[in-house]
N, C-alpha and C positions, 0 to 999 in steps of 0.2 A: 805370822804361825803362829804367836800366842793369842790373838782374837779368834783364831779360828778352833783350834781348841775349846776356848770358852763359851763360843758360839753352837759348836756340837751338843755341846751342856745343855744349853738352854734348847736347842732346836729337836732334842732328843723325847723334851716332853713340854706341852704349852705351857704347865705353870710357871710364874717367873716367881714366888712367893720367898721370902727369909724367914728365918724360923726363931722363936727362943730355945734357946738351952732347955727352960727349968720342964720341967712336967715331962719327960718323953715316956710315950708312954706304950708299952708290949702289944697290946691288943689284940685280936687276931686270937685265934681256939685252933683246932686238930679235928674238927669234922670232916675232914677233907679238902680238895683243889676248890681254892675262892671262886665263886662263878657269877659273883654278882657287879654292882655298880662301880665306877674307878670313881666316883664323886658324889654329893649329897647338899641339897640345899638346906639351907639354916632358916629359922625364923624370920632374919633377917637380909641376910645373903641370900639372893637368890640364881640361879645357876645360870651363866649364859651360855646357850648351847647351837653351835652348828647342827641341821636336822639334814635329812632325805627325806626325799617324798615315800619314801619305803619306811622311814621309822628308825633309822641308823642314827645317831647322835654324836656329840663329842662337846668334852666341855671346852669352853676357853676364857671364861672369867665370869665375874661378878656383879650383881647389879643390887645394889643398896637400896632396897625398900623405904628406908626413914629418911634418907637424902635423894631420894630420888635421881639415884648417880651412879654409874659405873665406881668400882673401885679395886684396888693390888694392895697386895700386901707387900707392906715394906718395914723398913726399920723407921719407927716412930721415936718423939722427942721424948717422949716420957722412958725412954729403954724397951720398949716392949715390939711387937711385929704386930701390924694394926692395917686394916683395908682401908686407904684413906681414897677419897676422889681425886679429881684433878684433871681439868680442861683446861688449865693457864697453868702457866711454869713462871718463876720466878727467874730472869736471865741477868743478874746482876745488868740491869738496865736504871737509868733516873731518867725522869723530865727535865731537871735543872742544870747548870754548868755546876753548882756547888755537891752533886749529889747527895740531896737531904729526899728527892722527890721518888721512891721508888718506884720501880711499875712491873709488873707481868703481862706475858705475852702469849698469843698464838698464832696460828695461821690465820691469815685473813678469809681465807677460801673457805673455813668450817661455818656452817651454817647453822648449827648449833646452838642454841641459847649459852651462854659462857656462865659457870653458877660457882665451882672453887678454883680456889689458885691453891697448888703444892708446892712448897719451898722444900725443894732438895739440897741448899747450898753446902749444910751442915748437915755432911756423910752420916746416914743411918739416924738421923734425928731429923724428920720429916715432919715439917707444920701445915695445917692448912688453914685458909682467910678465906672468907668470904671476896666475891667480884665485886672492885668499888668501879669508879665510874669509868665508862667505855670511851677513850681518847682517840680511837678510829687508827688509821695505818699512818704512826707518825712517820717521818723521814729521817730526821735526825734523834736521838737519843745519847744520852752519856753513862759511860760504863769504866770503874776502877779496875786495875790503880788509876790516878792521876788523873782518874775524871774526864777522860777526854772524850771528845764527841766521835760517835758512829754511825756512817750510813745506813739504816735499814735495809732488809729485801720485801719492807712492806707489808711486815708483820700490824697484827693489830695488836691495840695496848692498853692498857687497864690499868687504873690505882690498885692500892691492894686495899681490903676493907677488914675486917673486925677477923681476930685472931679467933678461930673454930677451938673449942673443947678438945682435947686429944681423946679424952678419955671415953670420949662418947662414941666413935667409931670401934667397930666388931677388933677386939682382941685375938690376936690368932696363935696355937700353941704346935710344936712338932709333936707327934703322935706315928708309933710304928706300927704296923700288922705283919707276921711272920707270913710269908708265902712260901712255904718248903726250907730246906735246912740250912740254904745258904744267901737267901736274899728276904729282907722285909719293904714292904710297899711304905713308901712317910707320906706323911701328909700334915697339912697345917689346919688344924682343926678350931675353928673359931668359936669363941662362947656363945652361939646362939645355935651351935650345935651343927654348922657347915660343915662339908672338908672336902679342902682342894690336895688333887693329887699332885703328888711330885717325882721326882724320880728315885728308884730303887735304892736299899742300903745293903753293901756289900758287909755280911754279918763274919766274913772270915779277912779280908782285909781293910773291916774298920772305914770304912768311908763309903760318901754317896756315887753311884756309878750310872753307866748309860750306855746302850750299844754305842760303836762307835766307831765303822767301816775305814779301814787302814790299807793302802794296797799289800803292804807288808807285812804287818802286825798283827790286825784282825781282821783279814781279807774279806771274811762272809756277814760281817758284823752281825754274832752271833752270841757275843760276848759283854759281860756286862763289866767296860772297863773303870777306873778309877777318875773321879771328874775334880777331885780338890786336889791337885796337884803340884809341882813345880814344873819349870821347864828348862831342858836343856836346847842352848841353840846354840852351839860353837862357842860356848864358854870354858875358860879350862882354868887348875889350880897351878899349873907349871909353863915354865917357859916353853917346854916343847908341844903344848897344848896336846899331851896326851891324857890328861889325869882329868876327864869332862866333869863339870858343878853342873847347879840347879840352881835356878834365880827365879825370885819375883812368883813366890807361890801364891795360890788362891786358893783360901778358906773357908768358903762356906758363906761370904756376904757379912749382911747384918745378922746380929746375935747368930752366930754359927754353933751348931750344938757342939760339944766339948770332945765329943769322942768322933768327929770328923771336919778332921786336919789332913793338910797334908801331910803325906808319908810316900809319897812316891814323883816321881817324874818321868814326863812323857820327854821320850829322847826323841830328839828331830835327827834325820843324815841326809846327807847325797845318797840317794840313790838311782845309778847308773839308768840312763833313757827317762825318769820318772821322777826327776827334780828333788827339792826336799821332800822327807816324807817321814811320817812317825815310823820307827822302827823297832820300838822296843817299849816298855815301861820298867823301871828299875826303882827298886828300893830308894830313901832317902839317909843318908846318914846323918849326926847332929850339927848341925845350925853351927859356923864356924865365919870367921874373915880373914882379909890379907889379897893380897893382888890377886888380880884376875887377867888371863891372856882370851885373844880370841882369834880364831880364825883356822890353819890344819897346821901339820906338823910342816907345811914347807912353807908357810908364811905365817909364822906366832908372832901376834903383837900386843903391848900391855893393854889391856882394856880403859882407860882411862877415864870413862864415866860407868865405869861399873860400878853395884851394888856393895855398901859396909858389909853385908851378910851374904853368905851362901851357904850351899850343903853338895857336900860330896854324892856322887851319885853311885850306889853298892852294887850289888847283882841285881839283874835283871827280873821280873817276876814271870814267871812261866804262863803261858798265856792260857792255859788249859789247866790253871789253878783256880782263874777268873769265873764267876759264875755264867752257866749257860741261859742263853735267851731266845728264846722260837718266836715265830708269829704265829699267831690264830687267827684266823677269819670269822667273823660275827654274824649273822643276819641271813635273813632269805630276799631281801630284794637286790634291785640293781647295785647299789649302794652298802656293804660291810664294814663293819666295825674292823680295822685290824688292830688287833691286841698286842702288846707285847706278854710274854708270859714265861713264869719262870720253868727252870727240869724239873717240876714237880706236878708242871699245867698249873698251875695258879695264876689266875690272870691276875697283873699289875696296872697297867694304864691302857688308855684308845692312844695308839701311837697317832693315825692316821685314819682315814678312810681307804676304804680298798673297791674299784670297780670293776665288777663280776663281767661286764657286757665286755670292755678294753681288757681284763685279765690284768690290770695296773693300778699300784699304789696311787691316790689322786691326796690331795687340799685343797683345800677350800680357798678360794681365791675371785679376786673379780677378774671376770675375764674381759677379754677382746669388746665384748659387746656392753659390757657394763652391770653383765650381773654375775652373782655368786654361784660359783660353779665349782666343781670338783675336776679341778685340772689333776691333768696325771702327773707323776714326778717325773720329771727328765733333767735330764744334762744344762743347766742356766748358763748362756751365754749372752755375751753382750753382741746386740744385733748391730750388723752395717747392714746400712739399705742402699740400692742401685737405683734409686730415684731422687728426686730433690721435694718431695712430698714426702718423703719415710713409709712407704706403701708396699715395698717391692723388700723382703728384707731378701739377707746372703749369708751364710754361715762363712765364717773365714776358718778357718781349718788347717795347724800344722805340726810338723813333727819339729824335734831336738836335732839339732847338729850331731848326725853323726849314728842316731837310732832310727832303727825301721819305721817304715812309715807305719800312721795308723791312719783306722777308719774313722770316719767320724759317727758321731751317735745315731741312731737310726730315728731319734724325737728330741727337740731343745724346745726348751720355755726362755720367754724374754722378757722384760718387763717395760713397761711404758705408762710414764707419769703423768697425768692428764690432771691441772689442779692440783684437788687434795687427792683425786685417787690414783691408785697405784693398779693397772692392772695387767694383766700377765696374758702369754700370748705361747699359743701351744704351737710347733711345728713341725710336722715330718721334714725330714733331710731329704731333699730330692738328688736329682744327677749332679754330678760333677759340672761347672761351668767354666768358661772362660774368665780370667782376670779381669774385672769390670776396669773401667778407665775413669769411670767416677766412681765416691761412695760417698756415704753420708752416714749420719748418725744424731739418733732425738737426742736431746739434751734444753727440753722443752722448746727445741726448736729444730729445725730439720738443718744442722749442719755440716758442712764438707768435713772428709777427714781422710787422711794419707792413705795410698793402694801399696799394699805390700806386694813385691812381685814373685817372693820366694814360698810363699803360701797358697796352699789350694782354695778352690772357691765353691760352693756348693749353694743351687737353689734350695728356697726354705718355704714348703706348701705349707699354706696356715690351716689347722685344724676348725672346719665350724662350728664354731662355740654353741650352738646352739645344739650340738650332738652332743656337748658331754653335760650331766646329770646335776642339773638345779638345786640348789639348796637356800635353807632361809639361815637368819642368825635372829635370836630372841633369846630373852629368857623365861623362868619356869614363872 
């Protein structure tokens, strides 16, 4: 559940930057609702954009002209945030049984020339190296601790070349622009003048926020929910399991701003016929320590592996006090930009695209024909197949015991990994079918899986991918 909360924070906005605390700038002005772009290319960093044939664009990354490479903002070894290239990664691998010859690796199926190695092994202090000798797809490498031999998955390995000057890469700092009375839009601003959109900042609750639909707390997904939070997941400070506590706060990644730390907690609880759900967000008390318990009032046990420190959970935060967020579609063609906007109608960032022909939000994905297209947003499922070639998908759908039966969604999507390419298949849900006698699943090969006689099965009608809008991916 913890990973779901963090994933939601990242998926609400495509940037993955972390920022420096220094130089937070109020920016902006009071000339009326903001209607401009949500990014800006700089003299070195050029925006990578998904674009439709009718001119809708969405920022999704950076291309550094000086180094002829894509780059991402991360915590760098000089204590700043910089846009670092890296298509090969240090992975605690060595060529020799003494672990004196370090290696870097990447997937063998990648065809582009390897240029830069990025080393994330020291958290928030990444370095960049030049790619050394290509050693090919080694079958065995060595790894610490113990310098033990490991059988590889066929990755391509490289020796590590000269270390790059970390200060040669574009440095980013945090800026905020007011977008109405309750939120600011946050940017990572490069020292070359580039501006990368991030998530909004809640001026009242003092923290980064994002829309996050919850069947209980925010069913409409129309509030900017705190994202740098701690988590209640059935941990308590008393042997009766009644005093909830929160653990493992997420404090904004590398080089966080001092006014953007965890001050609230996601409270997950069991909701009948919905499973574990986010039921509220609550204020945090002061950090404390002591024995923790886990479970429920009827089965409360000491949490032997609990953290040394935790936070009491105080009063819930009224959802109506969180900033209201709306969606506005901007554009005249088939594909429009789907902007998130504040209560003052200021534009914040392009969340995704909107297909006006299908009347659905859509996301840039490699479709089942291998072409980049705007694939409609739909419930993501793990597809099962009725044939041993994995070409006839079926939808498995069941309800919890003791709960009313639920209908399957009208459309779903599922992934198929072919080599280095993750393809997304979009399908309509068809009629209910008889329980299959055999089922298969794609795991790089079409493997047999078990058939459950207690759930329902539906045909899946794959939508012709050529009917979906084609997109391009390029940089300015």
